[in-house]
Every structure is written in structure tokens, then in C-alpha cells.
N, C-alpha and C positions, 0 to 999 in steps of 0.2 A: 502493498499498500505505498502510496507515493500522500508526502505531507506539503500540506500550504499554509503557513502561519502569515495571516494577514490582519495590518495593521494601521487605519489610517485615519487620522484627523483631516477635515476640510472638505470643502466640496472634491467635484471634480465624478468623474465616472470610472468604476473598474467593472473589468472582466476579468471572472476566472472558473477558468476549464480545469478539467480533468476528464481523462477519456481514455475506454479501451483499456478499463485496469480493475481490481478490488480490492475492496480495506482503502480507503483511498478518505484521506481526511482534511475538510478543511477550518482553519481554525479563524475565526473572525472577530475584530473589534474592527465596525466603524463607527467612529462619530464627527458628527458637525457638517451635517449635510451631506448630499450627493446622492448619485445610484451607485449600484452596484447588478452583476447580471452573475450567477452562477450555475455554471452548468458542470453535473457531476455523470459517466454512464459508464455504468460497470454496477455491480454487487457490490451490499454490505459498504456503501459508502457514508460519507456524514459530516457534518456542516454541524459544528456545537462549538464551543469558548474555550480558553488557555488559559492557566495561573497565569503568565506571564509573558508580555510581547519578546519572540526571541529568542526565548530561553523556558518552552511550555516546559511542568512538568508535568502536569496530563490534561485530562477535560476535566473540567468545574463545571458546569452549567451550561447554558441556554449563550447563542454565540449574541454577539450586543451589537443590534443595529440600531443608530439615529440620522438618519439621512430623509431622503427624499421620497424614493423608488428602491424595490429590492425584489427581482423576478429570480426565483432557484426552477432550477430543470434539475430534476433525477431521477435518469430513466437506467431501472433495471430492478434486482429481487434487495429486500433484505437491508433497504436504505432507513436515513435515521432521520431526522431535522432538527434542533432544537435551541429555535432561536425569541429570542428579548427584543419587541423593534419599540424602541421608547422617545420616539419621534412623532410630535404632534402631527396626526395629517399624512404619517406616511402610505403609502400604497407597498404594498405585500404581497404578492405572487407566487403562488407555489403550484408546481405541477412533480407528482410526482407519478411513474408509470413503468408498473410492475405486481408484483406479490408482495406482502408479510413488508413494504414498507409504512414506517415512523413517523409523523409531525406531534411538534410540541409548540405552540406560536401564541407568544401571547404580546399583545398590542396595550399598553399604556398610555 
């Protein structure tokens, strides 16, 4: 499994792709506006949060998104999304295509 450790403060658009593999992980913290597109193709992929930026000790909970627009596409089986969106008025679109996928999304 490949790992993307992504932390961004400020606007702008980010595109994160993990394709053609299994057990990939995106450790996401995006604050300060902007948008992000996340695309994962494969089985048992995850989007979650981590302890410390670029020194991640492990998954601790929900990925953090505080921006304007987030699109997440997970294609495959057994994928997981754990997300906390804290931006007022944020648009969060999620598509999971496969079996035994799980998503936990909190918007505050």
C-alpha cells in the first residue's frame, strides 16, 4: 500500500490520486479554504487523519477538511472514508463504487 501524507493550509486546488493498487492510504489535513479531489482505485484503500504531519505515527481518526469543495471517489472493495468537514457551507461529494465500502462523514 502506498501512502500520501497531505497537509495544506490556504486556498488552491489539490488533486490526489492513488490508482492500480490495494491498501493505499491518504492522510489528509486541509485547512484555510480551497478545494480537493481525491481518487482511489483498488481494494482496502483509506482516507483518514494522522497524528503529526509528515511524521505520522498512525491513524487517529477522521481526516480534516476545512475548505470550499471536496470530491472523493473510491472504486473497489473494502474501502474506508473517515472525514470531518468543519467549513461552513462546504460541498462534500463522495462516491464509493464496490462492495463492503464504509464511510463516516461529519459536517459541522
